[in-house]
C-alpha positions, 0 to 999 in steps of 0.5 A: 388406622387411628394412633393416640399418644399417651404419657404414662403417669403411673409411678411404676410405669406400665407393670404386670396388673394394669398391662393385664387389664390393658391386654384383657380388654382387647381380646374382643377387637378384630383390629390389629392393635400395637404399642410403640415405644422408643422405636420399638413396636409390639402387639398390644394384645400380648402380654409379654410383648407389653412387658418387654418394651419396660415402659416407665413413668413419664414416657411417652408411647403411641398406640395404633389401631387399624381395622373395622373397629379401630375407633372403639379399640382406641375409645376401650384403651383410653378408658383402661388407661385412665381407670387403671392410672396409667395415663390422664 
């Protein structure tokens, strides 16, 4: 299992457009990927799950990937978080 923490820098937090880009970029991965915020953990491949967390600007989230392509998944997540302006 690989975990990485991010501090959300987008003023609107994780909202629909970047959440959709993030979720969509993970469909090809076989690993289980979760997003944790304030003690709640959801499947990062589920747009409804991600949106249900209501992650706001300044929040710290933990993303974990567990499976055969976990390192590649975390790398992809990091790239999307940066390109969508969600985190530095």
